[in-house]
N, C-alpha and C positions, 0 to 999 in steps of 0.2 A: 316144746312150743316154739314156733318161729318168732323172730322179732321183726316188727314192721314199724316204719316211722309213722308218727301221728300225722293225720291229715286234718284239714280244716273242716268246719261245718259245711262248706260248700261241696264236700265230697272228696274221694280219694284220687280223682283224676280230673283234668280239665275237659271242657267241652271239645277242644281240639283233639285231645287224645281219644275221646269217645267216638267222634265222627270221622269216618274214613271217606276220602273222596271216591265216589263210585261212578263208574261210567254208565250213563243212561243212553240206551239205544232206542230211539223212537222210530216207529214204523213210518215209512214215507207215505204221504197221501197227497192227492191233488189239491190245488188251490180251489177254494170255494168262495162264493159270494158271501158278503156279510149278511147275517140274519136280520130280519125285521125285529128290532128290539122293542117295538111297541106292543108286540103280542107275546104271550107266554102260555104255558099249559099245553103245549103241543106234544104229541107222541110221535116218536120216530122208531123205525124198525131196522134191525140189522140181521143179515143172514149170510152165511158163507157163500151162498149162491147169488147174492145180490150184486148191485152195481153202484159204485160210489157216485156215478153221474146221475143216478135216479133220485127221485125226490125224497125217498125214505119215509113217506107219510103213511104207507100201507105195507102189508106184508108182501104184496105183489111188486111193490117198488122199493124194496128194502135196500139199504146201503150194504156194502160188502164188509166194511171195517167199522169197528166201534169208534175209531178215531173220527170218522166222518160225523157221527153224532156229536162227539166232543167239540168239533169245529163249529157246528151250527147251533147247538142248544144254548138257550138263555134261561134265566131263573124261572122256575116253574115247569120246565120241560122234562120229559122222560124218554129214555132210550130203552126200548124193549128188545132184548137180544134173543134171537132164535137159536135152537140147538146147533152146536158145532164147536169147533176149535178155532180160536182166533190167535194167530201168531203176530202179536203187536204189543207195543207199549202205548197205553192210552194216556194222553196228556191233555187235560181239559183246557179249552181256550179261555174259559171264564168261569167264575164261581156263581153259585146260587146265592140266595139270601135266606135269612132265618125264616121268613114267611113263605118263601118260594124256593126250596132247594132244587138243585138239579139231580136227577136220579138215573142211575144205570142199573137195570134190573133184568134178570132172566125172565123171559116170557113165561106165562103159566105152563107148567109141565116141561119146560125146556131144560136140557142139560148143556150148560155153557162152560167152556174152559178157555181161559186166556193163558196161552202157553208162552213160556220163555225159551222153549226149545224148537229146533227146526230139524227136519229129516235129513239124514246123511245116507247117501247111497253110493252106488258104483264100486262096491267091494269086490276084490279079486283075491283068490287064494294065494297066500304067500308060498313061494317055492324055495328049494335049496339054493337056486341061483340068487334069489333075493337075499338069503342069509349070507352068501358069499360077498355080495355087494355091501351089505350092512357091516360086515366084519372088516371092511377096508378102513372104516373109521372107528369101529368098536370091535376090536378083535375078540373080546369075551363073548360076543354073540354067537360065535361059531361052534362052541361046545358048551351049551347051556340048556336049561329047561326050555327056553324059547326055541332053540333049534330042534329039540326033540318034539315039541308041539307042532312045529312046522312039518317035520317028517311024518307026523301022524295025521297031517291034513287039517289041523284045527286052528290055524291062524289065517285071518283075512286082513286086507288093508285097502285104504282108499285115500285119494288126495282130497284134503279139505283144510281150509285155513281156520284154525281155532284160536289164533292169536299166539303171542310169544310167551305168555305166562301159563305154564302147565298147571300151576296150583289153582287156577280158576276153571280148568276144563272139567266139564261134567257130561258124561255119556250115559244114555239110557237105551235099554233094549226092552221093547214091549212095555214101556212106561215104568220099568224098574231100573233104579240106578245101578250101573256097573261100577267097578272099583278100579283104581289105577293099579297096575302091576306092582307088587311089592313083596318084601320078605319080612316076617313070615306072611304067608297067605292068610289074610284076616277072616275069610269067610264073607258072606253077604249080609250079615246082620250088623248094621252100622254101630249099634250100641252094645254088641257083644262080640267084639273082634277077638281073634286069637292073640294072646299077649305073650311077648317074649321079654325076658328080664336080663339085665346085665348080670354077668356072673362074677365069681371071685376074681380078684385082681383088677377089677374096674376102678378107676379113680380119675378125678379131674375131668378131662375131656375124652377119655378113652373108655370104650365099652369092650370088655373082654367077655367072650362067650365061645365055648368050644363048638357050639352049633353053627358058627360062622365058618363055613367050609369053602367058600368061594376063593379062587386064587388071589394072590397079592395084586393089588391095584384094581380089582374088579369093582369095588364099591367107591373108588375115588370119584368125587364130584356128585355122588348120590345125595338125595335129600333125606334127612333124618328127622323123624318125629320122636320126641321123648316125653315121658310123663312120670312125675314123681310127686307124691303127696298131693299138693294143691296146684301143681304147676304142669301145664302142657306147653311145650316149646318146639320150635323147628330150627334147624340149621343144616349145614352141609357136611359131607364127609371129606376130611382133608387127606387122609391116607388110610389104607386098609391092607390087611394081610390075613391069612387063615387064622381064625381065632380072635380077631380084634378089628375094630374100626376106631379111628381117632377123628373126633369132630373138629370142625373149624373153630368152634367155641364151646366151652362147657355150658350146659343148660343154665339159663338165667334163673335168678332167684336162689336156687340151691348152689349154683356155681360148681357143681360136681356131679359125676355119675356115681350113684350109690349102688353097690353090689346087692343083688337080689331084690332091689326095690325100684330102680329106674327101669321102666318098660320102654321099649323102643321098636320102631319099624323103619325100614329102609325102602326107598322108592326112587324112580327115575332111571332105571336100567331095563332095557328091553329084554335082557336075559331072563328076567323074572316073569315074562308074559307066558304063562303056562297053565292057568287055572280058569275054571268057569267064571264068567262074569267079569273078566279082567280086560283092560285096555292099556295101550301105551301110545303116547303122542310124541312125535318128533317135530318140534316147532320150526326147526331149520328146514327140513324137507317138506313141512306142512303135510304130514302123512299120519293118519290114524290107523293103528293096528288093533284088531279085536280078536280075542280068543272065542271061538265058537265051534261047537261040534257039528253044526250044519250051516248051510249057506245063509249069511245074514240077510240076503234079499227076501227070505221067507219071514222076516221079522221086521218090526218097525224100530229102526235105529235112529236115535236123535242126539243132538248135542245142544247144550245150553247156549243161547245167543243173547238173551235180554235179561237184565237185572230186575226190571220192574214191569209188571203187567199193568198196574195203574200207578202212574206217577202224579200224585196229588200234592206235590210240594208247594205249589202256588194256588191251590184250590181251597175253598171254604164252602160250607153249607152244601155239601155234596154227599149223596148216598150211593153206595154200591151194594147191591143186594142179590144173594142167591147165585153168585158167580164162583166158578172153580178157578184156582190158580195152579198151574203146573210148571215147575222149574222156574218160578218167578215169584215176586212178592209185590206188595203195595206199600206206599209210604205217603204220609202227609209232611208238611214242612213247618218251620218255626212260626210262620204267620197263619197257618191253617186254623180254622175254628169251625165247629159244627159239622164235622165230617163223620158219617156213620158207615161202618163196614158191618154188614149184617148177613149172617148165613154164608160166610165165605168157607169154601172147602179148599184148603191149601196143601199141596204136596211138594216137597223139595223146594222150600222157600228160598233158602240161601245156601251157597256152597263156597268153600275155600279149603285148602289144605295147608296154606301158610299160616303161621301164628306169629312168630317173632318178626318176620318180614324185614330182615336185615339189621334190626336193632338189638340192643342188649338190655333194654330197660325192663325191669321186672313188672312194673305196674301196667305198662302198655301191652305187655305180652299176655299176662293172665286175663286182662280185660278184652282181649281180641274178640270182636263181634258183639260186644255188649250193647253198643249204641247204634249199630248200623246194619243189623241183620234181623231176619224174620219180618213180620208185619210191623212197620215202624209208624207209631203215632206220635208225632211231634206237634207243637202248638198248644192250643187250649180247647177244652170242651169237645174233644173228639172221642169216639168210642168204637170198640169192636165187640160184637155180641153174637151169640148163637152160632159160633163158627167152629169148624173142625180143622185143626192144623197139625201137620205131621211132617217130620223129616226135614231137618235143617242142620247145617254145620254149626250154626249159632242159635239164636233165639227162636222161640215160637212167636213171641210178641215183644217188642221194645216200646215201653211207654216213656216218652221224653216230654219236655215241656211241663205243663201244669194243668190240673183238673181234667185229666183224661181217664178213660174207663175201659176195663176189660172184664166182661162178665158173661157167664153162661157159655164159656168156650171149653172145648175138649182139645187138649194139646198133648202130643205124645212123640216120642222118638226124636227129640231135638238135642242140640249141643253134642253132636257126635264127634266134635273135636276136643271136648273136655275142658273148655275154658270157663270163665265166669259168666258166659252167656247162660241163658236159663229158659225154662218154659215161658215165664214172663220176667223180663228184665225191667225193673222199675228205676227210673232216674227222675230228675226234677223233683217235684213235691206235689202235695194235694192230689195224689193219684188214687184211684179206686180199683181194686182187684178183688172181685167177689164171685163166688159160686162158679169157679172153674174146676175142671177135672184135669189134672196134670199127671202123666205117667211116663216113666222110662226116659230119664234125662241124664246127660253126661255128668252134670254136677248138681245144680240146685233146681228145684221146681220154680221158686221165685227168688230172684236176686234183688234185694231191696237196697238201693243206694240213695244218696241225698245230694241234690244240687239245687241251688236257688236260680230262679229265672229272672234276668234283669228286667226291672220295671214292674214286676208283679209281687204281690204280698204272699210270702210263703205260708203254707199250712200243712197239716198232718196228712199222711197217707192212711188209707183204710185197706187192710188186707184181711179178708174175712170169708168164712164159709167155703174155703177151697179144700178139695180132696186131692192130696199129693202123695204119690207112691213111686217106687222104682227110681229114686234119686241116687246119686253117688256112683253111677255106673262106671265112670272113668276118672273120678277125682275124689280126693278125701279132704278132711278138715272142712266139712260141708254140712248142709242141712236141707231139709225140704224148703224152708224159708230162711235164707241167709242174708244177714245185713252187716255191713262193715263200712267204714272204720272211723272212729272218733268224730261222729256227727251228733248234733243235738237234734233229735227227731220230732220235736214239737208235739209230743203226745200221740205220735203215730200208733195206730191200734192194729195189733195182730191177734185176731180173736176168732173163735169158733171154726178153727181149721182142723181137719183130720189128716195126720201126718204119719205115714206108716210104710213099713216094708221096703226100706232102702235095699238096693241091690249092688253093693260094691263088688266089682269083678276083680280088682287088683289084689295082690298079696302084699301091698305096701303097708306102711304104718297105718294103723287102724284108728288113730285119734280123730275125734271130732265128727261123728255122724250123729246128728240130732234132729229134732223136729223143727224148732226155732233156734237159731244161733245168732246171738248178738255179739259179734266178734270185735276184738280190739277197740274197746272203749266206746260202744254205742250207748247213748243216754236218752232219757225222756221217752221211753217206749212203754206202751201198755200191752202186755202179753197175757191174754186172759182167755179162759175157756177153750183151750186147745187140747186135743186128744192125740196121743201118739202111741205107737208100739213098734217094736223091732229096732229102735234107735239106740245105738251103743251108749250115747251120753244122755239119753232121756228125751222127753218132749221139749225141754227148754235148756239152753246152755248160755250162761253169761260169762264172757271173757273180758275182764277189765284191763287187759294189758295195754299200756300206753297212757291214755288219758283217763282211764277209770270207767266204771259202770255206774252212772249216777242217775238218780230219780227215775229208775225203771220200776214199773208196777207189774209184778208177776203174780197173777191172781187166778185161783180156781182152775189150774191146769191138771190134767190126768196123764200120768206116764213117767213121772220123775224128772230130775234135772241134774245138771252139773254146774259147779261154780269154780271159776278160775280167776286168779289175780283180782280178787275182791277184798282181801283181808289186809292189804297194806294200808298205812294211815291215809284216811280220806279217799280211799280207792272206790268206795261204793256208797257214799253219803246219799241219802234220799231214796235209796232203793228199798222196796218193800216186797217181801215174798210171803204171801198170805194164802191160806185155804187150798193148798195144793195136795194132790194125792200122788204118792210114789216116792221112791228112794231119792234123797238129795245127796249127791256126791260132793265132796269138798266142804263139808260142814265144819270141820275142825278150824276154829279161829275165823270162820266166815264173817262174823259180825264185827271183827276188829276194824274193818274198813269203813264201818258206818251203816251197813245195811241192817234191816230189821226182818227177822223171821218170826212168824206167828201163825198159830192155828193150822199148821200143816199136819196131815195124818202121820203119826210116828212111823218111822221105818220098821218094817216087820209086822205091822198091824194089817191084817187082811181087811180090805175095804168091803168085801162081800158084794161084788158086782153081780148084776143080773146073770151074765153069762160071759165071763172073761175069755173063755176058750173060743166062743163065737164072736168076740170083739164087741160085745154089748156091755159098755162100761157105765151104764146107768146103775143107780144104787138100789139094792134090794131092801126090803122092809127092815131087815136086821142089820143093815150097814152101820158101822160105827162112825161113818162120815156124815150121817144126818145130824142136823141141829148143832153143828160144830163150827160154822164159819163166821168170820167177822162180816156183818152185813155191809155190802158195798153197792149202793144204788147204781143201777145201770149195768152192773157186772154180774151179780148173783141173785137177781130177782126171780120170782116164779115158783119157789118151793111151796109145797102145800103144808110144810112144817112151819112152826112159829119162828124158827131161826133157819137161815139158809144152810145149804149143804156144802161140804168140801167137794172139790173136783169140778169137772166141766158140765155135769148134768145135774140140775136141781131135782131133788126128789119130788115126784108128782107132777112135774112140769112136762109139757109136750117135748118129745125128743127132737132136737134140732138136727137138720140134715145138711151136710156139706156136699159140694160138687155141683156140676152143671145140672140145671133143672129141666132136663129134656131127655 
């Protein structure tokens, strides 16, 4: 088990470390007259075929840009958006009020997309003469997979300025994300890339691997992505030779390359542009290269241009409803309140391929993207509901601030960079995350942290009725619901969640895949009525390393658990583990630290579930878990027996259901 320094109740990183300065590119729009603030309740229309100089009050006089609505609307007004794609960043000129919100809504039956991408055209086939020219500055391009692809007629290029930072470039063909040319070729499934591991002889900052067959110097200056255990990191290649590359710095946190366990990928060399779906961008020449077996002009090729589709950082009492987001996201700000995002369909919310970003700090590296990616809800009393979110280098949703809500959302294929970003990354406090379905994530379904918000009274989080699966795709020491480190959680409740079928792809150390993981001294949690299967450490895992696991209430869970660092003197005072079903690992001496275990179904006793093979973990009539629980009002109510049942389902009670309710 790794050692990490204790962190304060305010959380393991500062607000400054969590928030990255992001460039906001707002669409230009003509000046407009100030609206008549005496009136409200007006409806405006927007259409891709409209005119911003029109009045916007009818479909026939619709505006062309949503921003035009944002400029003129006052509290109580509505912007109805007709079908089409809108390439802009919408920045409201003013907020609504609690009684009269401002609303942006897809018109009835309309299919609306706000896109952060713009079309790229003008592609020409790359020729042998072009390879010769490129080889003047990169001699390795002349005899490479790239030159072979050019000879086969499968490489095209165009002049386009995508900025100087290649790690933020994102290219799409027919609305599907392409990948930067790299080795090994990862394939096009972002959560199931081909993984290459450091071989025998690797150590410190050197990766040894006989599969590295490129000539000496080929990889010099390339970018390197490494992953080990719970750490994803990026750096550059200092030197290379057949059979090895030496990194500019050893991976942070572990400070070494571990043979057979550190996975790696190398990018930034045009010589690797030779596979379907790949691109290479030269920021000096401002030229984009694309591998394609046919002319790109027969496809829609786009590049990401805008970070936000809706920038609500200075808006309150605003509703955005029924809108699609492509290659962009939405955010509220620290002063926002009463914002509702409802029925959002988001694809490719956030993208980056840098993680360490020039630093060597472990904490800021592993938390890359936690606070500033995905749909970002900051401020107070904001919510995202009924939304379908997929594909993000970082989060699906980031909840910051206090008293914000994420409920009835479907979130999938996020955190493809494998950091502590998550399906829902919870910071601040007093947050509510309920009835979400989260599937296929690089690390955790929900990453639950703790931060106090200046000027506000803190309170508990509620994490309940979520169905989470397919976690741990690119990282270990992880859980469906992960919380860390050394925070007093004020009775935060993690209850009635179904946590199952993790999908670890790595062959690295297998420690720490669980349903709920209270890591490195989390205290004052209520972990109750959760069900899990397929988790190597069980449905619940307590790790008291550092400041201890205190005053945690672990009640009526089904699926077993693991206890670590709880038996040292006073390491687990106040913690109660009652009424659970499943094997408990780490029982030897577990009570020496002060925790109390009682009324848990003995290991080896068959609970006689209704249909364990079919994942129906209700109790059959013959179950020995009936009439055996310590009564805990509000936790195990509902049994038709005189005494409550062990486990997450009370005998005779209606079966509770987790996941999005739609």
